[in-house]
N, CA, C and O atoms as a printed pandas DataFrame, in Angstrom:
     atom_number atom_name residue_name chain_id  residue_number  x_coord  y_coord  z_coord
0              1         N          MET        A               1 -194.991 -153.531 -197.490
1              2        CA          MET        A               1 -194.246 -152.456 -198.112
2              3         C          MET        A               1 -193.088 -152.059 -197.218
3              4         O          MET        A               1 -193.134 -152.213 -195.997
4              5         N          LYS        A               2 -192.047 -151.543 -197.858
5              6        CA          LYS        A               2 -190.867 -151.097 -197.129
6              7         C          LYS        A               2 -190.453 -149.716 -197.625
7              8         O          LYS        A               2 -190.658 -149.354 -198.784
8              9         N          LYS        A               3 -189.868 -148.967 -196.706
9             10        CA          LYS        A               3 -189.263 -147.691 -197.054
10            11         C          LYS        A               3 -187.758 -147.909 -197.065
11            12         O          LYS        A               3 -187.183 -148.375 -196.082
12            13         N          ILE        A               4 -187.123 -147.570 -198.180
13            14        CA          ILE        A               4 -185.684 -147.712 -198.307
14            15         C          ILE        A               4 -185.082 -146.316 -198.337
15            16         O          ILE        A               4 -185.433 -145.492 -199.182
16            17         N          GLU        A               5 -184.163 -146.060 -197.399
17            18        CA          GLU        A               5 -183.448 -144.796 -197.340
18            19         C          GLU        A               5 -181.980 -145.092 -197.618
19            20         O          GLU        A               5 -181.382 -145.966 -196.991
20            21         N          ALA        A               6 -181.415 -144.362 -198.554
21            22        CA          ALA        A               6 -180.005 -144.539 -198.886
22            23         C          ALA        A               6 -179.298 -143.210 -198.733
23            24         O          ALA        A               6 -179.743 -142.197 -199.273
24            25         N          ILE        A               7 -178.202 -143.212 -198.001
25            26        CA          ILE        A               7 -177.348 -142.039 -197.856
26            27         C          ILE        A               7 -176.142 -142.297 -198.757
27            28         O          ILE        A               7 -175.397 -143.253 -198.538
28            29         N          ILE        A               8 -175.947 -141.454 -199.761
29            30        CA          ILE        A               8 -174.891 -141.690 -200.749
30            31         C          ILE        A               8 -174.089 -140.419 -200.996
31            32         O          ILE        A               8 -174.451 -139.338 -200.532
32            33         N          LYS        A               9 -172.994 -140.569 -201.735
33            34        CA          LYS        A               9 -172.204 -139.410 -202.145
34            35         C          LYS        A               9 -172.983 -138.631 -203.208
35            36         O          LYS        A               9 -173.590 -139.237 -204.091
36            37         N          PRO        A              10 -172.974 -137.312 -203.136
37            38        CA          PRO        A              10 -173.785 -136.508 -204.048
38            39         C          PRO        A              10 -173.520 -136.756 -205.536
39            40         O          PRO        A              10 -174.454 -136.726 -206.338
40            41         N          PHE        A              11 -172.274 -136.998 -205.913
41            42        CA          PHE        A              11 -171.986 -137.167 -207.338
42            43         C          PHE        A              11 -172.499 -138.495 -207.898
43            44         O          PHE        A              11 -172.425 -138.721 -209.106
44            45         N          LYS        A              12 -173.017 -139.370 -207.042
45            46        CA          LYS        A              12 -173.573 -140.646 -207.474
46            47         C          LYS        A              12 -175.090 -140.607 -207.670
47            48         O          LYS        A              12 -175.685 -141.611 -208.062
48            49         N          LEU        A              13 -175.712 -139.477 -207.407
49            50        CA          LEU        A              13 -177.173 -139.378 -207.467
50            51         C          LEU        A              13 -177.729 -139.742 -208.837
51            52         O          LEU        A              13 -178.669 -140.533 -208.920
52            53         N          ASP        A              14 -177.183 -139.193 -209.906
53            54        CA          ASP        A              14 -177.704 -139.483 -211.241
54            55         C          ASP        A              14 -177.571 -140.965 -211.586
55            56         O          ASP        A              14 -178.471 -141.541 -212.197
56            57         N          ASP        A              15 -176.460 -141.584 -211.201
57            58        CA          ASP        A              15 -176.268 -143.007 -211.461
58            59         C          ASP        A              15 -177.317 -143.840 -210.728
59            60         O          ASP        A              15 -177.872 -144.781 -211.296
60            61         N          VAL        A              16 -177.588 -143.501 -209.481
61            62        CA          VAL        A              16 -178.574 -144.234 -208.696
62            63         C          VAL        A              16 -179.966 -144.028 -209.287
63            64         O          VAL        A              16 -180.739 -144.979 -209.405
64            65         N          LYS        A              17 -180.283 -142.807 -209.652
65            66        CA          LYS        A              17 -181.601 -142.529 -210.241
66            67         C          LYS        A              17 -181.805 -143.367 -211.494
67            68         O          LYS        A              17 -182.858 -143.984 -211.660
68            69         N          GLU        A              18 -180.811 -143.398 -212.376
69            70        CA          GLU        A              18 -180.910 -144.189 -213.606
70            71         C          GLU        A              18 -181.096 -145.672 -213.298
71            72         O          GLU        A              18 -181.902 -146.343 -213.943
72            73         N          ALA        A              19 -180.353 -146.189 -212.314
73            74        CA          ALA        A              19 -180.459 -147.599 -211.945
74            75         C          ALA        A              19 -181.854 -147.924 -211.405
75            76         O          ALA        A              19 -182.404 -148.984 -211.704
76            77         N          LEU        A              20 -182.418 -147.022 -210.618
77            78        CA          LEU        A              20 -183.749 -147.256 -210.067
78            79         C          LEU        A              20 -184.824 -147.186 -211.147
79            80         O          LEU        A              20 -185.764 -147.981 -211.138
80            81         N          VAL        A              21 -184.694 -146.250 -212.069
81            82        CA          VAL        A              21 -185.653 -146.150 -213.175
82            83         C          VAL        A              21 -185.606 -147.422 -214.022
83            84         O          VAL        A              21 -186.643 -147.905 -214.474
84            85         N          GLU        A              22 -184.406 -147.964 -214.237
85            86        CA          GLU        A              22 -184.253 -149.191 -215.023
86            87         C          GLU        A              22 -185.007 -150.371 -214.423
87            88         O          GLU        A              22 -185.482 -151.232 -215.163
88            89         N          ILE        A              23 -185.127 -150.429 -213.103
89            90        CA          ILE        A              23 -185.838 -151.545 -212.473
90            91         C          ILE        A              23 -187.298 -151.202 -212.178
91            92         O          ILE        A              23 -188.001 -151.981 -211.534
92            93         N          GLY        A              24 -187.751 -150.042 -212.646
93            94        CA          GLY        A              24 -189.163 -149.698 -212.524
94            95         C          GLY        A              24 -189.544 -148.828 -211.351
95            96         O          GLY        A              24 -190.733 -148.640 -211.092
96            97         N          ILE        A              25 -188.576 -148.290 -210.632
97            98        CA          ILE        A              25 -188.869 -147.360 -209.531
98            99         C          ILE        A              25 -189.051 -145.986 -210.157
99           100         O          ILE        A              25 -188.104 -145.408 -210.691
100          101         N          THR        A              26 -190.268 -145.470 -210.088
101          102        CA          THR        A              26 -190.560 -144.215 -210.782
102          103         C          THR        A              26 -190.676 -143.014 -209.856
103          104         O          THR        A              26 -190.734 -141.876 -210.323
104          105         N          GLY        A              27 -190.711 -143.251 -208.559
105          106        CA          GLY        A              27 -190.833 -142.130 -207.639
106          107         C          GLY        A              27 -189.823 -142.226 -206.524
107          108         O          GLY        A              27 -189.552 -143.307 -206.001
108          109         N          MET        A              28 -189.271 -141.092 -206.166
109          110        CA          MET        A              28 -188.322 -141.048 -205.054
110          111         C          MET        A              28 -188.282 -139.643 -204.496
111          112         O          MET        A              28 -188.665 -138.682 -205.164
112          113         N          THR        A              29 -187.820 -139.535 -203.275
113          114        CA          THR        A              29 -187.595 -138.244 -202.648
114          115         C          THR        A              29 -186.102 -138.113 -202.402
115          116         O          THR        A              29 -185.458 -139.045 -201.920
116          117         N          VAL        A              30 -185.555 -136.953 -202.735
117          118        CA          VAL        A              30 -184.122 -136.715 -202.582
118          119         C          VAL        A              30 -183.925 -135.488 -201.699
119          120         O          VAL        A              30 -184.554 -134.452 -201.911
120          121         N          SER        A              31 -183.051 -135.614 -200.712
121          122        CA          SER        A              31 -182.746 -134.505 -199.803
122          123         C          SER        A              31 -181.239 -134.329 -199.700
123          124         O          SER        A              31 -180.487 -135.304 -199.698
124          125         N          ASP        A              32 -180.807 -133.080 -199.613
125          126        CA          ASP        A              32 -179.407 -132.801 -199.302
126          127         C          ASP        A              32 -179.261 -132.891 -197.792
127          128         O          ASP        A              32 -180.001 -132.248 -197.048
128          129         N          VAL        A              33 -178.303 -133.693 -197.346
129          130        CA          VAL        A              33 -178.085 -133.876 -195.912
130          131         C          VAL        A              33 -176.602 -133.744 -195.607
131          132         O          VAL        A              33 -175.768 -133.751 -196.512
132          133         N          LYS        A              34 -176.285 -133.624 -194.339
133          134        CA          LYS        A              34 -174.900 -133.595 -193.890
134          135         C          LYS        A              34 -174.746 -134.620 -192.785
135          136         O          LYS        A              34 -175.684 -134.875 -192.028
136          137         N          GLY        A              35 -173.561 -135.207 -192.692
137          138        CA          GLY        A              35 -173.338 -136.163 -191.636
138          139         C          GLY        A              35 -171.897 -136.624 -191.624
139          140         O          GLY        A              35 -171.079 -136.204 -192.442
140          141         N          TYR        A              36 -171.608 -137.494 -190.680
141          142        CA          TYR        A              36 -170.286 -138.102 -190.661
142          143         C          TYR        A              36 -170.384 -139.466 -190.017
143          144         O          TYR        A              36 -171.272 -139.729 -189.207
144          145         N          GLY        A              37 -169.474 -140.310 -190.383
145          146        CA          GLY        A              37 -169.383 -141.651 -189.817
146          147         C          GLY        A              37 -167.914 -141.963 -189.643
147          148         O          GLY        A              37 -167.200 -141.260 -188.929
148          149         N          ARG        A              38 -167.470 -143.005 -190.289
149          150        CA          ARG        A              38 -166.070 -143.390 -190.180
150          151         C          ARG        A              38 -165.130 -142.388 -190.836
151          152         O          ARG        A              38 -163.942 -142.352 -190.513
152          153         N          GLN        A              39 -165.648 -141.573 -191.754
153          154        CA          GLN        A              39 -164.804 -140.559 -192.397
154          155         C          GLN        A              39 -164.321 -139.523 -191.389
155          156         O          GLN        A              39 -163.218 -138.994 -191.525
156          157         N          GLN        A              40 -165.129 -139.234 -190.391
157          158        CA          GLN        A              40 -164.806 -138.277 -189.332
158          159         C          GLN        A              40 -164.485 -136.882 -189.841
159          160         O          GLN        A              40 -163.800 -136.127 -189.151
160          161         N          GLY        A              41 -164.952 -136.521 -191.006
161          162        CA          GLY        A              41 -164.698 -135.182 -191.531
162          163         C          GLY        A              41 -163.257 -135.018 -191.971
163          164         O          GLY        A              41 -162.526 -135.996 -192.129
164          165         N          HIS        A              42 -162.859 -133.775 -192.166
165          166        CA          HIS        A              42 -161.493 -133.476 -192.582
166          167         C          HIS        A              42 -161.165 -132.036 -192.191
167          168         O          HIS        A              42 -162.056 -131.266 -191.831
168          169         N          SER        A              43 -159.878 -131.675 -192.264
169          170        CA          SER        A              43 -159.497 -130.301 -191.937
170          171         C          SER        A              43 -159.200 -129.536 -193.227
171          172         O          SER        A              43 -158.733 -130.105 -194.214
172          173         N          GLU        A              44 -159.481 -128.240 -193.191
173          174        CA          GLU        A              44 -159.244 -127.366 -194.334
174          175         C          GLU        A              44 -158.544 -126.101 -193.858
175          176         O          GLU        A              44 -158.613 -125.736 -192.685
176          177         N          LEU        A              45 -157.881 -125.453 -194.777
177          178        CA          LEU        A              45 -157.224 -124.185 -194.498
178          179         C          LEU        A              45 -158.039 -123.058 -195.115
179          180         O          LEU        A              45 -158.396 -123.126 -196.291
180          181         N          TYR        A              46 -158.337 -122.028 -194.343
181          182        CA          TYR        A              46 -159.066 -120.877 -194.855
182          183         C          TYR        A              46 -158.415 -119.620 -194.304
183          184         O          TYR        A              46 -158.404 -119.397 -193.094
184          185         N          ARG        A              47 -157.882 -118.813 -195.183
185          186        CA          ARG        A              47 -157.187 -117.568 -194.810
186          187         C          ARG        A              47 -156.120 -117.814 -193.750
187          188         O          ARG        A              47 -155.971 -117.053 -192.795
188          189         N          GLY        A              48 -155.392 -118.893 -193.950
189          190        CA          GLY        A              48 -154.281 -119.198 -193.062
190          191         C          GLY        A              48 -154.642 -119.921 -191.781
191          192         O          GLY        A              48 -153.758 -120.304 -191.014
192          193         N          ALA        A              49 -155.924 -120.111 -191.539
193          194        CA          ALA        A              49 -156.351 -120.797 -190.322
194          195         C          ALA        A              49 -156.903 -122.179 -190.674
195          196         O          ALA        A              49 -157.651 -122.339 -191.639
196          197         N          GLU        A              50 -156.525 -123.152 -189.886
197          198        CA          GLU        A              50 -157.014 -124.512 -190.111
198          199         C          GLU        A              50 -158.283 -124.725 -189.296
199          200         O          GLU        A              50 -158.356 -124.341 -188.129
200          201         N          TYR        A              51 -159.269 -125.336 -189.917
201          202        CA          TYR        A              51 -160.479 -125.676 -189.178
202          203         C          TYR        A              51 -160.985 -127.043 -189.625
203          204         O          TYR        A              51 -160.685 -127.507 -190.725
204          205         N          ILE        A              52 -161.746 -127.665 -188.760
205          206        CA          ILE        A              52 -162.254 -129.017 -188.992
206          207         C          ILE        A              52 -163.644 -128.934 -189.608
207          208         O          ILE        A              52 -164.509 -128.211 -189.114
208          209         N          VAL        A              53 -163.848 -129.678 -190.685
209          210        CA          VAL        A              53 -165.173 -129.828 -191.286
210          211         C          VAL        A              53 -165.708 -131.169 -190.789
211          212         O          VAL        A              53 -165.327 -132.224 -191.295
212          213         N          ASP        A              54 -166.597 -131.120 -189.789
213          214        CA          ASP        A              54 -167.111 -132.346 -189.180
214          215         C          ASP        A              54 -168.148 -133.048 -190.055
215          216         O          ASP        A              54 -168.124 -134.270 -190.205
216          217         N          PHE        A              55 -169.041 -132.276 -190.618
217          218        CA          PHE        A              55 -170.153 -132.856 -191.366
218          219         C          PHE        A              55 -169.881 -132.750 -192.865
219          220         O          PHE        A              55 -169.553 -131.681 -193.379
220          221         N          LEU        A              56 -170.023 -133.876 -193.550
221          222        CA          LEU        A              56 -169.783 -133.925 -194.984
222          223         C          LEU        A              56 -171.107 -133.936 -195.729
223          224         O          LEU        A              56 -172.093 -134.493 -195.247
224          225         N          ALA        A              57 -171.130 -133.317 -196.913
225          226        CA          ALA        A              57 -172.340 -133.267 -197.736
226          227         C          ALA        A              57 -172.649 -134.652 -198.287
227          228         O          ALA        A              57 -171.777 -135.321 -198.842
228          229         N          LYS        A              58 -173.887 -135.070 -198.130
229          230        CA          LYS        A              58 -174.389 -136.337 -198.657
230          231         C          LYS        A              58 -175.762 -136.091 -199.268
231          232         O          LYS        A              58 -176.320 -134.998 -199.164
232          233         N          VAL        A              59 -176.292 -137.122 -199.902
233          234        CA          VAL        A              59 -177.643 -137.064 -200.451
234          235         C          VAL        A              59 -178.417 -138.232 -199.869
235          236         O          VAL        A              59 -177.908 -139.350 -199.796
236          237         N          LYS        A              60 -179.664 -137.967 -199.450
237          238        CA          LYS        A              60 -180.525 -139.047 -198.958
238          239         C          LYS        A              60 -181.633 -139.285 -199.971
239          240         O          LYS        A              60 -182.366 -138.373 -200.355
240          241         N          ILE        A              61 -181.730 -140.544 -200.392
241          242        CA          ILE        A              61 -182.779 -140.957 -201.322
242          243         C          ILE        A              61 -183.764 -141.810 -200.543
243          244         O          ILE        A              61 -183.366 -142.707 -199.799
244          245         N          GLU        A              62 -185.057 -141.530 -200.713
245          246        CA          GLU        A              62 -186.089 -142.324 -200.068
246          247         C          GLU        A              62 -187.022 -142.878 -201.133
247          248         O          GLU        A              62 -187.534 -142.134 -201.970
248          249         N          VAL        A              63 -187.241 -144.192 -201.098
249          250        CA          VAL        A              63 -188.189 -144.839 -202.005
250          251         C          VAL        A              63 -189.044 -145.811 -201.204
251          252         O          VAL        A              63 -188.608 -146.358 -200.191
252          253         N          VAL        A              64 -190.251 -146.011 -201.670
253          254        CA          VAL        A              64 -191.155 -146.980 -201.061
254          255         C          VAL        A              64 -191.416 -148.064 -202.095
255          256         O          VAL        A              64 -191.789 -147.780 -203.233
256          257         N          VAL        A              65 -191.211 -149.323 -201.680
257          258        CA          VAL        A              65 -191.375 -150.446 -202.603
258          259         C          VAL        A              65 -192.179 -151.549 -201.936
259          260         O          VAL        A              65 -192.292 -151.608 -200.712
260          261         N          ASN        A              66 -192.736 -152.424 -202.771
261          262        CA          ASN        A              66 -193.396 -153.624 -202.258
262          263         C          ASN        A              66 -192.328 -154.576 -201.742
263          264         O          ASN        A              66 -191.175 -154.517 -202.169
264          265         N          ASP        A              67 -192.712 -155.443 -200.833
265          266        CA          ASP        A              67 -191.764 -156.353 -200.195
266          267         C          ASP        A              67 -190.941 -157.154 -201.208
267          268         O          ASP        A              67 -189.746 -157.367 -201.003
268          269         N          GLU        A              68 -191.564 -157.591 -202.283
269          270        CA          GLU        A              68 -190.858 -158.422 -203.267
270          271         C          GLU        A              68 -189.819 -157.645 -204.079
271          272         O          GLU        A              68 -189.001 -158.255 -204.769
272          273         N          ASP        A              69 -189.836 -156.321 -204.008
273          274        CA          ASP        A              69 -188.891 -155.494 -204.773
274          275         C          ASP        A              69 -187.716 -154.980 -203.943
275          276         O          ASP        A              69 -186.858 -154.267 -204.463
276          277         N          VAL        A              70 -187.672 -155.336 -202.662
277          278        CA          VAL        A              70 -186.660 -154.784 -201.759
278          279         C          VAL        A              70 -185.245 -155.168 -202.186
279          280         O          VAL        A              70 -184.398 -154.289 -202.340
280          281         N          GLU        A              71 -184.972 -156.446 -202.378
281          282        CA          GLU        A              71 -183.611 -156.887 -202.710
282          283         C          GLU        A              71 -183.124 -156.306 -204.025
283          284         O          GLU        A              71 -181.971 -155.890 -204.134
284          285         N          GLN        A              72 -183.999 -156.275 -205.027
285          286        CA          GLN        A              72 -183.625 -155.715 -206.330
286          287         C          GLN        A              72 -183.296 -154.229 -206.196
287          288         O          GLN        A              72 -182.362 -153.734 -206.827
288          289         N          THR        A              73 -184.056 -153.532 -205.383
289          290        CA          THR        A              73 -183.823 -152.101 -205.173
290          291         C          THR        A              73 -182.500 -151.870 -204.438
291          292         O          THR        A              73 -181.718 -151.001 -204.823
292          293         N          ILE        A              74 -182.255 -152.643 -203.388
293          294        CA          ILE        A              74 -181.000 -152.523 -202.652
294          295         C          ILE        A              74 -179.817 -152.790 -203.567
295          296         O          ILE        A              74 -178.843 -152.037 -203.563
296          297         N          ASN        A              75 -179.897 -153.856 -204.350
297          298        CA          ASN        A              75 -178.800 -154.200 -205.261
298          299         C          ASN        A              75 -178.552 -153.107 -206.297
299          300         O          ASN        A              75 -177.403 -152.817 -206.629
300          301         N          ALA        A              76 -179.622 -152.500 -206.809
301          302        CA          ALA        A              76 -179.469 -151.412 -207.787
302          303         C          ALA        A              76 -178.764 -150.215 -207.158
303          304         O          ALA        A              76 -177.914 -149.588 -207.791
304          305         N          ILE        A              77 -179.111 -149.900 -205.921
305          306        CA          ILE        A              77 -178.474 -148.769 -205.232
306          307         C          ILE        A              77 -176.999 -149.067 -204.982
307          308         O          ILE        A              77 -176.143 -148.216 -205.220
308          309         N          ILE        A              78 -176.703 -150.270 -204.504
309          310        CA          ILE        A              78 -175.312 -150.633 -204.225
310          311         C          ILE        A              78 -174.471 -150.579 -205.491
311          312         O          ILE        A              78 -173.409 -149.958 -205.515
312          313         N          GLU        A              79 -174.953 -151.235 -206.544
313          314        CA          GLU        A              79 -174.180 -151.311 -207.785
314          315         C          GLU        A              79 -173.937 -149.943 -208.416
315          316         O          GLU        A              79 -172.902 -149.724 -209.046
316          317         N          SER        A              80 -174.880 -149.030 -208.250
317          318        CA          SER        A              80 -174.742 -147.725 -208.904
318          319         C          SER        A              80 -174.068 -146.667 -208.038
319          320         O          SER        A              80 -173.682 -145.616 -208.549
320          321         N          SER        A              81 -173.918 -146.918 -206.740
321          322        CA          SER        A              81 -173.323 -145.889 -205.868
322          323         C          SER        A              81 -171.979 -146.285 -205.282
323          324         O          SER        A              81 -171.276 -145.436 -204.734
324          325         N          LYS        A              82 -171.614 -147.529 -205.381
325          326        CA          LYS        A              82 -170.395 -148.017 -204.736
326          327         C          LYS        A              82 -169.137 -147.539 -205.463
327          328         O          LYS        A              82 -168.998 -147.706 -206.674
328          329         N          THR        A              83 -168.223 -146.938 -204.690
329          330        CA          THR        A              83 -166.919 -146.554 -205.234
330          331         C          THR        A              83 -165.815 -147.418 -204.636
331          332         O          THR        A              83 -164.700 -147.466 -205.157
332          333         N          GLY        A              84 -166.131 -148.094 -203.550
333          334        CA          GLY        A              84 -165.138 -148.915 -202.864
334          335         C          GLY        A              84 -164.303 -148.137 -201.869
335          336         O          GLY        A              84 -163.373 -148.682 -201.274
336          337         N          LYS        A              85 -164.627 -146.864 -201.683
337          338        CA          LYS        A              85 -163.880 -146.020 -200.754
338          339         C          LYS        A              85 -164.738 -145.698 -199.546
339          340         O          LYS        A              85 -165.964 -145.798 -199.597
340          341         N          ILE        A              86 -164.091 -145.314 -198.468
341          342        CA          ILE        A              86 -164.801 -144.952 -197.258
342          343         C          ILE        A              86 -165.763 -143.800 -197.556
343          344         O          ILE        A              86 -165.437 -142.889 -198.317
344          345         N          GLY        A              87 -166.942 -143.852 -196.952
345          346        CA          GLY        A              87 -167.928 -142.801 -197.155
346          347         C          GLY        A              87 -168.931 -143.085 -198.250
347          348         O          GLY        A              87 -169.691 -142.194 -198.629
348          349         N          ASP        A              88 -168.957 -144.320 -198.779
349          350        CA          ASP        A              88 -169.926 -144.659 -199.825
350          351         C          ASP        A              88 -171.363 -144.539 -199.342
351          352         O          ASP        A              88 -172.262 -144.279 -200.142
352          353         N          GLY        A              89 -171.595 -144.724 -198.054
353          354        CA          GLY        A              89 -172.928 -144.505 -197.515
354          355         C          GLY        A              89 -173.530 -145.712 -196.848
355          356         O          GLY        A              89 -172.847 -146.693 -196.554
356          357         N          LYS        A              90 -174.834 -145.622 -196.611
357          358        CA          LYS        A              90 -175.590 -146.666 -195.926
358          359         C          LYS        A              90 -176.963 -146.775 -196.564
359          360         O          LYS        A              90 -177.452 -145.841 -197.201
360          361         N          ILE        A              91 -177.578 -147.949 -196.375
361          362        CA          ILE        A              91 -178.964 -148.175 -196.800
362          363         C          ILE        A              91 -179.735 -148.656 -195.574
363          364         O          ILE        A              91 -179.290 -149.554 -194.860
364          365         N          PHE        A              92 -180.889 -148.051 -195.342
365          366        CA          PHE        A              92 -181.758 -148.430 -194.229
366          367         C          PHE        A              92 -183.091 -148.898 -194.793
367          368         O          PHE        A              92 -183.654 -148.252 -195.677
368          369         N          VAL        A              93 -183.596 -150.016 -194.291
369          370        CA          VAL        A              93 -184.880 -150.554 -194.738
370          371         C          VAL        A              93 -185.795 -150.643 -193.527
371          372         O          VAL        A              93 -185.451 -151.261 -192.519
372          373         N          THR        A              94 -186.966 -150.017 -193.633
373          374        CA          THR        A              94 -187.924 -150.041 -192.537
374          375         C          THR        A              94 -189.303 -150.432 -193.058
375          376         O          THR        A              94 -189.657 -150.099 -194.188
376          377         N          PRO        A              95 -190.081 -151.137 -192.241
377          378        CA          PRO        A              95 -191.438 -151.508 -192.664
378          379         C          PRO        A              95 -192.372 -150.298 -192.633
379          380         O          PRO        A              95 -192.199 -149.382 -191.829
380          381         N          LEU        A              96 -193.354 -150.315 -193.517
381          382        CA          LEU        A              96 -194.376 -149.265 -193.546
382          383         C          LEU        A              96 -195.723 -149.886 -193.221
383          384         O          LEU        A              96 -196.098 -150.910 -193.791
384          385         N          ASP        A              97 -196.444 -149.266 -192.310
385          386        CA          ASP        A              97 -197.772 -149.763 -191.966
386          387         C          ASP        A              97 -198.805 -149.362 -193.005
387          388         O          ASP        A              97 -199.716 -150.130 -193.315
388          389         N          GLU        A              98 -198.661 -148.160 -193.539
389          390        CA          GLU        A              98 -199.675 -147.657 -194.463
390          391         C          GLU        A              98 -199.096 -146.581 -195.354
391          392         O          GLU        A              98 -198.207 -145.830 -194.954
392          393         N          VAL        A              99 -199.617 -146.519 -196.574
393          394        CA          VAL        A              99 -199.300 -145.447 -197.511
394          395         C          VAL        A              99 -200.626 -144.954 -198.070
395          396         O          VAL        A              99 -201.480 -145.759 -198.443
396          397         N          VAL        A             100 -200.806 -143.647 -198.132
397          398        CA          VAL        A             100 -202.049 -143.073 -198.644
398          399         C          VAL        A             100 -201.700 -142.019 -199.681
399          400         O          VAL        A             100 -200.916 -141.110 -199.407
400          401         N          ARG        A             101 -202.280 -142.135 -200.871
401          402        CA          ARG        A             101 -202.136 -141.089 -201.887
402          403         C          ARG        A             101 -203.222 -140.062 -201.596
403          404         O          ARG        A             101 -204.409 -140.387 -201.610
404          405         N          ILE        A             102 -202.828 -138.855 -201.339
405          406        CA          ILE        A             102 -203.760 -137.815 -200.899
406          407         C          ILE        A             102 -204.819 -137.519 -201.968
407          408         O          ILE        A             102 -206.008 -137.445 -201.659
408          409         N          ARG        A             103 -204.390 -137.351 -203.217
409          410        CA          ARG        A             103 -205.320 -136.947 -204.280
410          411         C          ARG        A             103 -206.468 -137.937 -204.465
411          412         O          ARG        A             103 -207.629 -137.536 -204.550
412          413         N          THR        A             104 -206.140 -139.242 -204.528
413          414        CA          THR        A             104 -207.163 -140.243 -204.829
414          415         C          THR        A             104 -207.623 -141.021 -203.614
415          416         O          THR        A             104 -208.580 -141.790 -203.701
416          417         N          GLU        A             105 -206.965 -140.840 -202.491
417          418        CA          GLU        A             105 -207.221 -141.561 -201.250
418          419         C          GLU        A             105 -206.946 -143.053 -201.373
419          420         O          GLU        A             105 -207.417 -143.833 -200.545
420          421         N          GLN        A             106 -206.191 -143.466 -202.391
421          422        CA          GLN        A             106 -205.790 -144.864 -202.515
422          423         C          GLN        A             106 -204.885 -145.208 -201.349
423          424         O          GLN        A             106 -204.177 -144.352 -200.818
424          425         N          ARG        A             107 -204.917 -146.484 -200.957
425          426        CA          ARG        A             107 -204.112 -146.930 -199.820
426          427         C          ARG        A             107 -203.296 -148.156 -200.196
427          428         O          ARG        A             107 -203.615 -148.881 -201.138
428          429         N          GLY        A             108 -202.237 -148.363 -199.433
429          430        CA          GLY        A             108 -201.410 -149.549 -199.616
430          431         C          GLY        A             108 -200.614 -149.510 -200.909
431          432         O          GLY        A             108 -200.163 -148.450 -201.343
432          433         N          SER        A             109 -200.444 -150.681 -201.522
433          434        CA          SER        A             109 -199.637 -150.811 -202.739
434          435         C          SER        A             109 -200.133 -149.929 -203.880
435          436         O          SER        A             109 -199.336 -149.440 -204.681
436          437         N          GLU        A             110 -201.438 -149.725 -203.954
437          438        CA          GLU        A             110 -202.007 -148.881 -205.009
438          439         C          GLU        A             110 -201.534 -147.438 -204.889
439          440         O          GLU        A             110 -201.447 -146.725 -205.889
440          441         N          ALA        A             111 -201.228 -147.009 -203.673
441          442        CA          ALA        A             111 -200.829 -145.630 -203.435
442          443         C          ALA        A             111 -199.360 -145.389 -203.799
443          444         O          ALA        A             111 -198.940 -144.249 -203.995
444          445         N          VAL        A             112 -198.587 -146.473 -203.887
445          446        CA          VAL        A             112 -197.176 -146.330 -204.208
446          447         C          VAL        A             112 -197.065 -146.060 -205.674
447          448         O          VAL        A             112 -195.959 -145.900 -206.190
């Protein structure tokens, strides 16, 4: 099993969710996050004073999939979130040793 974390632009969340549902991903965790990379933030004017906004609003999506579903999941996220502009985001894939569903105590793939 793998955990896939995707950091994307907030306005792309619904598109990504729809793409994941289409390929059979029924569960995900979504968090509002802030960060910066190559965008390096931007400057804004407020009441005549200029200030730097270092951290930009992003959304982090986390899904757990079986090994055979990793590439399909990555491709769905890319196709549904890509704008071709700087700041589209990143995808991180990490191995999972164990998953446990608390209610039923199921483990492994059954718990996903």
